[in-house]
C-alpha angles and dihedrals in degrees: 000000000000093000091049088054092049096248113138101151141015133045121322133182118216127185125187139167128218107245129183094271097037138283121352121199113239103175140344122194135172095237137088121272123263113287093257093051092043090053091052093052091046093053094044094047100035090230128118095231094198092052090045093051092050093047090049094049091047092048091242122150111275119235113229120245129231115305 
């Protein structure tokens, strides 16, 4: 989906709903998720997603997340 939308780097926000035959895409945007969702991702992954996105866009080395 991301490649088809032309997204190959940087933050993105994807929403889907579970339909009777599986996931259905609701929206896909080249932007970070809302602050609450971003905080959840950060806590689960162990990565500061804002810091990660800035480093990615500046071509800086990316710090690994939690194993």
